C-alpha positions in Angstrom: -24.5 13.7 -24.6 -28.1 13.4 -23.8 -27.5 9.5 -22.9 -24.6 10.6 -20.3 -27.1 13.1 -18.9 -29.6 10.6 -18.4 -27.4 8.2 -16.9 -26.1 11.0 -14.3 -29.6 11.5 -13.4 -30.3 8.1 -12.8 -27.3 7.6 -10.5 -28.1 11.0 -8.6 -31.4 9.2 -8.2 -30.5 6.0 -7.0 -28.0 7.9 -4.5 -30.9 10.1 -3.0 -33.0 7.0 -2.4 -30.1 5.1 -0.5 -29.0 7.9 1.2 -32.3 9.3 2.9 -31.7 8.1 6.1 -28.4 10.1 6.3 -30.3 13.3 4.9 -33.1 12.8 7.3 -30.7 12.5 10.2 -28.4 15.6 9.1 -32.0 17.4 8.8 -32.3 16.8 12.6 -29.1 18.3 13.3 -29.6 21.4 11.4 -27.7 20.2 8.1 -28.8 19.5 4.6 -27.4 16.5 2.4 -25.7 17.4 -1.0 -24.8 15.4 -3.6 -21.5 16.3 -5.5 -21.4 17.3 -8.7 -20.6 13.8 -10.4 -23.2 12.2 -8.5 -20.7 9.8 -6.9 -20.1 11.5 -3.3 -22.3 13.3 -1.0 -21.6 16.3 1.5 -23.1 17.6 4.5 -22.7 20.0 7.3 -24.3 19.4 10.6 -24.3 21.5 13.9 -23.0 20.5 17.4 -24.4 21.8 20.6 -21.6 24.4 20.8 -22.4 25.9 17.5 -19.4 24.5 15.9 -20.0 22.9 12.3 -19.3 19.2 11.5 -18.2 18.7 7.8 -18.7 15.1 6.5 -17.9 14.1 3.0 -18.1 10.7 1.3 -16.4 10.3 -2.3 -13.5 9.1 -4.0 -10.5 8.7 -2.1 -8.0 11.9 -1.8 -5.1 10.1 -0.3 -3.2 7.3 -2.2 -3.2 4.6 1.1 -6.8 4.4 0.6 -8.5 2.9 -2.3 -11.8 3.3 -3.8 -13.7 5.7 -1.6 -13.4 7.1 1.9 -15.4 9.1 4.4 -13.5 12.3 5.5 -15.0 14.4 8.4 -13.7 17.8 10.0 -15.4 19.7 13.1 -14.2 23.0 14.4 -12.8 22.5 17.6 -11.0 26.3 18.2 -7.9 24.2 19.6 -4.4 25.8 20.3 -3.3 26.0 16.6 -0.3 24.3 17.5 -1.6 21.2 19.0 -0.8 18.5 16.5 -1.9 15.0 17.7 -2.9 11.8 15.5 -4.3 8.3 16.0 -4.1 5.8 13.1 -4.6 2.2 12.3 -1.3 0.4 13.1 -1.1 -1.4 9.7 -1.3 1.9 8.1 1.2 3.3 9.9 3.9 0.8 9.4 3.1 1.2 5.8 3.3 4.9 5.9 6.6 4.9 7.9 8.2 2.6 5.1 7.0 5.0 2.4 8.0 8.1 4.2 11.2 6.6 4.8 12.0 5.8 1.0 11.0 9.2 0.3 13.7 10.6 2.8 16.2 8.5 1.9 16.0 8.6 -1.9 18.9 9.8 -3.4 17.4 11.9 -6.2 15.6 13.8 -3.5 16.5 15.7 -0.4 13.3 15.9 1.4 9.9 14.5 1.2 7.7 16.0 -1.5 5.8 19.1 -0.5 2.7 17.6 -1.1 3.2 14.8 1.2 0.0 14.5 3.8 0.9 15.6 7.3 -0.1 12.1 8.5 3.2 10.9 6.7 5.2 13.5 7.7 4.7 13.5 11.3 5.8 10.0 11.6 9.1 10.9 11.3 8.9 14.0 13.2 6.8 13.2 16.3 7.3 10.7 19.3 4.9 7.8 19.9 2.9 7.2 22.6 2.8 3.5 23.2 1.9 2.8 26.8 -1.9 3.3 25.9 -3.9 1.9 29.3 -6.0 -0.4 26.9 -4.4 -3.5 25.7 -7.1 -3.2 22.5 -5.9 0.2 21.8 -2.0 -0.6 22.0 -3.1 -3.8 19.5 -4.6 -1.6 16.5 -3.6 2.0 16.6 -0.5 3.6 16.6 -0.4 7.2 18.8 1.8 10.1 18.2 2.0 13.8 18.7 4.1 17.0 19.5 4.7 15.5 22.4 4.2 12.2 24.5 2.7 13.5 27.1 -0.1 15.6 25.4 -0.7 12.5 22.9 -1.3 10.5 26.3 -3.5 13.2 27.8 -5.7 13.4 24.3 -6.4 9.4 24.1 -6.3 8.3 27.8 -9.9 8.3 28.6 -13.2 8.4 27.0 -11.3 8.4 23.6 -9.4 5.2 24.4 -12.6 3.7 25.3 -14.3 5.0 22.3 -11.6 3.6 20.0 -11.1 0.6 22.0 -15.0 -0.3 21.4 -14.7 0.7 17.4 -11.9 -1.7 17.0 -14.4 -4.9 17.8 -16.8 -3.7 14.8 -16.2 -0.2 13.1 -13.0 -0.5 12.6 -11.2 -4.0 12.0 -7.4 -4.5 12.1 -6.2 -2.9 8.3 -8.9 -0.6 7.4 -7.5 2.9 7.0 -8.2 5.0 9.5 -6.5 8.3 10.6 -7.9 10.8 13.4 -5.9 13.9 14.0 -5.7 17.5 15.2 -4.5 19.9 13.0 -4.8 23.8 12.7 -7.3 24.4 15.3 -9.7 21.3 13.9 -10.3 17.4 14.5 -10.3 15.6 11.4 -11.2 11.6 10.9 -10.4 9.6 7.9 -11.4 6.4 7.1 -12.0 4.0 3.7 -15.8 3.1 3.1 -16.9 1.5 0.1 -20.6 2.8 0.8 -22.2 5.2 3.8 -25.0 4.1 6.0 -26.6 5.9 8.6 -25.1 3.6 11.4 -21.3 4.0 10.4 -21.9 7.7 9.7 -23.4 8.0 13.2 -20.6 6.2 15.3 -17.6 7.7 13.2 -19.4 11.4 14.0 -19.5 10.3 17.7 -16.0 8.8 17.7 -15.3 12.4 16.3 -16.9 14.5 18.9 -15.6 12.4 21.3 -11.7 13.2 20.0 -12.7 17.0 19.5 -14.2 17.1 23.5 -10.8 15.5 24.8 -8.6 17.6 22.7 -10.3 20.6 23.9 -9.5 19.9 27.1 -6.2 19.5 26.3 -5.9 22.5 24.4 -7.6 24.5 27.3 -4.8 23.1 30.0 -2.3 24.6 27.4 -3.8 27.9 27.6 -1.4 30.3 25.6 1.6 28.2 26.3 2.9 26.4 23.2 3.0 22.6 23.3 6.5 22.4 21.7 9.2 20.9 24.3 11.3 23.9 25.4 14.2 21.2 25.8 16.5 20.4 23.0 15.6 16.9 21.2 16.8 15.1 18.1 13.2 14.5 17.7 12.2 18.3 17.2 15.4 20.2 16.1 13.5 20.6 12.4 10.7 22.6 14.5 7.3 22.9 13.9 6.3 21.3 10.3 5.1 23.3 7.2 1.6 23.8 6.7 0.5 22.3 3.4 -2.9 22.7 1.9 -5.9 21.1 3.4 -7.1 18.4 1.2 
């Protein structure tokens, strides 16, 4: 017992030294870095200029499509609650499409498991936007949403530029990456073996650009529902059921 406690203390101490630059950055933005109980992960919350909170977590992956460790971010954005949009790595999209197809067509199951994450269920529910103005974005990312028009309005512009830039260094082909709007917030998830200040800052900036773009789209919607009013096979099932956040 004493040996385990000593090992835990040594691990936590080593992480504290490695994560000091991130901790200092968080403090500059009104936040504080905390280690998880097992000492193998970290959590921090920082404030945006508009007062919204950005929650950043690094630890063991909570999605089966990511091996090892992942970085998770969530930003309060006060979006229209039905505004559902997503960008994800193209290779990951193809992998998840195959998995969700198998889940839906399995003769022993009449529907996808209730714990299937939104990023998988949305792939069979929402139309894809494939006409991005950026060749780099078209080559590396899948884009979809409650309507193609809203997905395009969200991505085109600064977010497309940021994604294109990220594809050249931060988000290489094949690195699991998901960016989505859900229940009024914006979420980012990506594989990350060890967090560095540069990567955390850059991904946080990408998240904030996505937030600003989503807020613009949400403001244009006003009180109107983003769901199409005309009948469409893609939407006959209606809005997706909400699943617990993970």
